[in-house]
DRENDO-1510 file (C-alpha; in Angstrom, 1 decimal, always signed):
<recs>
REC; n; res; u; v; w
REC; 1; MET; +97.7; +50.3; +225.2 .
REC; 2; VAL; +94.7; +50.2; +227.5 .
REC; 3; ASN; +95.6; +49.4; +231.1 .
REC; 4; ILE; +93.4; +49.0; +234.1 .
REC; 5; GLN; +94.7; +48.5; +237.6 .
REC; 6; LYS; +94.7; +44.8; +238.3 .
REC; 7; PRO; +93.8; +43.7; +241.8 .
REC; 8; ASN; +95.7; +41.2; +243.9 .
REC; 9; THR; +94.5; +38.0; +242.2 .
REC; 10; ASP; +94.0; +35.9; +245.3 .
REC; 11; ASP; +92.2; +38.7; +247.2 .
REC; 12; TYR; +90.0; +39.5; +244.2 .
REC; 13; LYS; +89.1; +35.9; +243.6 .
REC; 14; LYS; +88.0; +35.6; +247.2 .
REC; 15; LYS; +85.9; +38.8; +246.9 .
REC; 16; ALA; +84.5; +37.6; +243.5 .
REC; 17; LEU; +83.4; +34.3; +245.1 .
REC; 18; GLN; +81.8; +36.1; +248.0 .
REC; 19; ASP; +80.0; +38.4; +245.6 .
REC; 20; ASP; +78.7; +35.4; +243.6 .
REC; 21; ILE; +77.5; +33.7; +246.7 .
REC; 22; ALA; +75.8; +36.9; +247.9 .
REC; 23; MET; +74.0; +37.3; +244.5 .
REC; 24; GLU; +72.9; +33.7; +244.5 .
REC; 25; LYS; +71.5; +34.1; +248.1 .
REC; 26; PHE; +69.8; +37.3; +247.0 .
REC; 27; ILE; +68.1; +35.4; +244.1 .
REC; 28; ASP; +67.2; +32.5; +246.4 .
REC; 29; ASP; +65.6; +34.8; +248.9 .
REC; 30; LEU; +63.6; +36.5; +246.2 .
REC; 31; VAL; +62.3; +33.2; +244.8 .
REC; 32; ALA; +61.4; +32.0; +248.3 .
REC; 33; ALA; +59.7; +35.3; +249.2 .
REC; 34; ARG; +57.6; +35.3; +246.0 .
REC; 35; GLU; +56.1; +31.9; +246.7 .
REC; 36; ASP; +55.1; +31.7; +243.0 .
REC; 37; LEU; +52.6; +29.1; +242.2 .
REC; 38; TRP; +53.4; +29.4; +238.5 .
REC; 39; VAL; +57.0; +28.4; +239.1 .
REC; 40; LYS; +56.9; +24.6; +239.3 .
REC; 41; PRO; +59.7; +22.9; +241.3 .
REC; 42; GLU; +61.1; +21.4; +238.1 .
REC; 43; ASN; +61.5; +25.0; +236.6 .
REC; 44; ARG; +62.9; +26.6; +239.8 .
REC; 45; GLU; +66.6; +26.4; +238.8 .
REC; 46; ARG; +65.8; +27.7; +235.3 .
REC; 47; PHE; +63.8; +30.6; +236.8 .
REC; 48; LYS; +66.6; +31.4; +239.3 .
REC; 49; LYS; +69.2; +31.4; +236.4 .
REC; 50; ALA; +66.9; +33.8; +234.4 .
REC; 51; LEU; +66.7; +36.1; +237.4 .
REC; 52; MET; +70.5; +36.0; +237.8 .
REC; 53; ASP; +71.1; +36.8; +234.1 .
REC; 54; GLN; +68.6; +39.6; +234.2 .
REC; 55; LEU; +70.1; +41.1; +237.4 .
REC; 56; THR; +73.6; +40.9; +235.8 .
REC; 57; ASP; +72.3; +42.7; +232.7 .
REC; 58; GLU; +70.7; +45.4; +234.9 .
REC; 59; ILE; +74.0; +45.9; +236.8 .
REC; 60; ASN; +76.1; +46.1; +233.6 .
REC; 61; ASN; +73.6; +48.4; +231.8 .
REC; 62; HIS; +73.3; +50.7; +234.7 .
REC; 63; PHE; +77.1; +51.1; +235.0 .
REC; 64; ILE; +77.6; +51.5; +231.3 .
REC; 65; ASN; +75.1; +54.3; +231.2 .
REC; 66; LEU; +77.1; +56.1; +234.0 .
REC; 67; LEU; +80.3; +56.0; +232.1 .
REC; 68; THR; +81.6; +59.0; +230.1 .
REC; 69; LYS; +81.8; +58.6; +226.4 .
REC; 70; SER; +85.6; +58.2; +226.6 .
REC; 71; ASP; +85.2; +55.5; +229.3 .
REC; 72; GLN; +82.6; +53.8; +227.1 .
REC; 73; GLN; +85.0; +53.7; +224.2 .
REC; 74; LEU; +87.7; +52.4; +226.5 .
REC; 75; LEU; +85.3; +49.7; +227.7 .
REC; 76; ASN; +84.6; +48.7; +224.1 .
REC; 77; GLN; +88.3; +48.3; +223.5 .
REC; 78; LEU; +88.7; +46.2; +226.6 .
REC; 79; LEU; +85.7; +44.0; +225.6 .
REC; 80; ASP; +87.2; +43.6; +222.1 .
REC; 81; LYS; +90.4; +42.3; +223.7 .
REC; 82; GLY; +88.5; +39.8; +225.9 .
REC; 83; ILE; +88.4; +41.4; +229.3 .
REC; 84; THR; +87.6; +39.0; +232.1 .
REC; 85; ASN; +84.7; +39.4; +234.5 .
REC; 86; GLN; +87.1; +40.3; +237.2 .
REC; 87; GLU; +88.7; +43.1; +235.1 .
REC; 88; LEU; +85.2; +44.3; +234.1 .
REC; 89; ASN; +84.3; +44.6; +237.8 .
REC; 90; VAL; +87.5; +46.5; +238.6 .
REC; 91; PHE; +86.9; +48.8; +235.6 .
REC; 92; PHE; +83.5; +49.8; +236.9 .
REC; 93; GLU; +84.8; +50.1; +240.5 .
REC; 94; GLN; +87.5; +52.5; +239.3 .
REC; 95; ARG; +85.3; +54.6; +237.0 .
REC; 96; VAL; +81.9; +54.8; +238.7 .
REC; 97; ASP; +81.7; +57.1; +241.7 .
REC; 98; ASN; +79.7; +55.7; +244.6 .
REC; 99; HIS; +79.9; +52.2; +243.0 .
REC; 100; VAL; +78.4; +50.5; +246.1 .
REC; 101; ALA; +75.6; +53.0; +246.4 .
REC; 102; HIS; +74.7; +52.3; +242.8 .
REC; 103; LEU; +74.7; +48.5; +243.4 .
REC; 104; THR; +72.4; +49.0; +246.4 .
REC; 105; THR; +70.0; +51.0; +244.2 .
REC; 106; ILE; +70.1; +48.4; +241.5 .
REC; 107; PHE; +69.4; +45.6; +243.9 .
REC; 108; GLN; +66.5; +47.5; +245.5 .
REC; 109; ARG; +64.9; +48.3; +242.2 .
REC; 110; PHE; +65.3; +44.7; +241.0 .
REC; 111; ARG; +63.8; +43.3; +244.2 .
REC; 112; GLU; +60.8; +45.6; +243.8 .
REC; 113; MET; +60.4; +44.6; +240.2 .
REC; 114; VAL; +60.5; +40.9; +241.1 .
REC; 115; MET; +58.3; +41.1; +244.2 .
REC; 116; VAL; +55.6; +43.3; +242.6 .
REC; 117; GLY; +56.5; +42.1; +239.2 .
REC; 118; LYS; +54.3; +40.2; +236.9 .
REC; 119; LYS; +55.4; +37.1; +235.1 .
REC; 120; GLU; +55.9; +39.1; +231.9 .
REC; 121; ASN; +58.5; +41.4; +233.7 .
REC; 122; ILE; +60.9; +38.5; +234.2 .
REC; 123; LYS; +62.8; +37.2; +231.1 .
REC; 124; ASP; +62.6; +33.5; +230.7 .
</recs>
């Protein structure tokens, strides 16, 4: 049986909500800073969702690449069993050293890509 340490549910829900709000603010700030003329107001929400999805993919791919082969196999087992987003976050926090430093790097690279980025760099 595959077990991961489960967080205190109430504390983790609060932290997860704070993380979600912080990511949404990060995306909002990026969109505002870009002042894109090609993003029409009626497309702004769709553009922000595309950025959020791409950032989430970047985070997950980065952490997956840092896992050992055995941890990648364990992750596959957990995903096959229907791991929740909360459990996935806990899994990465437990198995990736310097988790927060890696997140910081991902956010910096993503910001650079978006700010310098060309329209074709952003999945739509």
